[in-house]
Structures are given as structure tokens and as C-alpha cells.
C-alpha positions, 0 to 999 in steps of 0.5 A: 931432252933437257926441256922435257926433263925440266917439264917432267920435274915440275909436273905436280899432282893436285889433291882436292880436299873435302873442305874445298882446299886445293894442294899441289904436290907429287904423290909417291904412294897411296894406301887405304889409310894415308897418301904419301906426298912430296912437296917442291922442296923434296920434303915428304909427308903424309895425308890422311885419306879421309881428308881427300876427295880426289887426286888429279895426277899430272897426266890428267887422270883422276882418282877418287879417294873419299866420297863426300857426305854432301855435294861440293862445288870446288872453285879453283880461284878461291879454293873454297867449297859451297854446299847444295844442301843445308848441311853444316859447313864444317868438316864431317869429323867435327866431334871429338871424344877422348880419355886422358890416360895419364889421369888414371895414375891419379885414380881419375877417370877423365873425359873430354869432349871437343866440338870443332868449328870454322873448318877445324881451326877452332875447338871448344869443349868441356871436360870432367873427371871423377876420382875413385880413390878414398885418399888424395894421391901424390899428384894432388900435392895441395890436398894430400897434407889435409886430414882425410883429404880427398879429391872428388871431381873435376869440371872444366871448359876449354878453347883451342886454336889449331895451327897447321903450318907448324908440323910436317903433315896434315895428320899432325897438328899443333894447338894453343888454348886456355882451360878453366877447371873447377876441382871439388874436394873433401877433408876433415877440418881441425879447430885448435884451441889453447887451454890451461891445465893448471899452469900448463898450456895445452892444445885441444884439437876438435875434428869436423869431418866431411868438410868440402872445399874447392879450387879454381885453375885458369891455365894456358894449354898447348899440345899436339893432335895426331891421327892414328887411324880413320876415326882415332887420334892421340892428343897431348896436352900441357897446361900451366896457370894460376890457382884460386883456393876457397878461403877456409880450405886454404886456411886448413891447408896452411895450418895442417901442412905448415907451408905456404900454398902455391898459386900455380897450377899445372895439367898434363894429358895424353888423350886417346880419342874417337872423332865422328 
């Protein structure tokens, strides 16, 4: 009985992934969206059903979970998959489109597109934002001191590397990366000249409206990616890096706000998105 108990305790189920990977664990519960499993250290986690092809239980029975969109041959020795078609070898869900909800606090409509490559370990993409406020808000600390200062739009590109082993289950992932962002803005330029009225010096300010400027930010970013439903996800983002300002815009900001401009730039995101 002791031997039988030890054998039963070590019995593991096999989870076959759509990308060809194989994982052994004890299946505790299967729902329409997730599979609850327990590893050999008795740690519980969940796996999204959309990642799993089938489960081979310890007693030899097999249960299909998600049908593949292409024919897959599984090789246990290498845990790799090959295709009988000319389909792309990435995971079927390799396009991600999201909206940064935190940007709405700054009157920005901010959109992100990310393309997943190399079995969903590398993401490359682009972002864009349009500001619909007539004046710069409190979040635009550099633009706000300018006369009639306004942020117009953002445009950028980014690359992310996803790491699977830092979070407890496959539906949550951690990533690190870099982002380059261009910000276009407008303001009213001030030209200050000193003239003598009699023996009294006076300052004459000439205004030149509708001047445009820009600032460039290069940031290191990191965050988490979490599946919340079959085709929906939530992504957090935090970035910090260096900032370059257009010369004339920098001169105007220093003159009008009378402070030294910071060379640091930060970015926060809470994206809600759809992948397909």
C-alpha cells in the first residue's frame, strides 16, 4: 500500500500546448476559460484554455481543450512543434491592440498596437495619442507654464521582451523593454525687449502665437500582462528615461517659467486590450 501511495502521489498529468510545449502537473479543475493545476511543489496556478491543445491524464485518458488553427506534430524529445502548412509559426494570438485608460486623465486618446514574435516572447509595436484639450493639463508639467501651451499628439515605437518565469502562472507575464516617444506641442512665443522711456527702462513683450515645438523621450519600460478573458487582457506599464527638447521651445519654457527644465521623462499606462 505504501508503494502504491507513492506511485499515485507522483502521478502527473501532461498538458500539451498549441505552440508545441509540454508541461507536467496535476490538473485540479477545468472550466470553460481556465485550467487550475498544481506543480510538484504543491503550488497552484491557472492556465488559459486557449493555450492548451489537450490534456493527457495520468490514467492514460486524453481530453481535447482547444483545436489548433493549423496541423501540429508534437515531438516529446524537443518539445517543439512543426506545421504541415505554410502558416506563421507564432502563436495564433499574436496581434494586440489596446487603449491606455490612464491617458484619459490627461485628455489623451492613446492607442497601442503590438505584434508578437518568436513564440510570443518578443513584442514590437507602435503607439499614438491625440490630445483633445485646448490647454495643457497638470500632467504636462513642462508644457503648462508656457503661454497658451498645449500638447497636440504623441507618436512612438517600442520593443518588449516577455519573461514567463517571474509570475506564478501562464496567464500573467512580466516584460521589460524600451520606448521612443515624440511629442508635438504648440504655444505662444514671447519676445522681450528692453526700451528706455525717458530715463526709465521698460520691457516690451511681443507675442507670436501658434508656434510649434517638440520633445523626444527615450525610456526603459517594464510591466505586467494578464489575460482576463479569451481575447481580452490588461497590461500595466511604467517607464523612465531621458528627454530632449527642441532648442527654441526649451528657451521659451526656461524664460516663461523661470526654472531649469528637467531632463527626465516618465510614462504610466494601464492598458485594456484585445488580441487576435
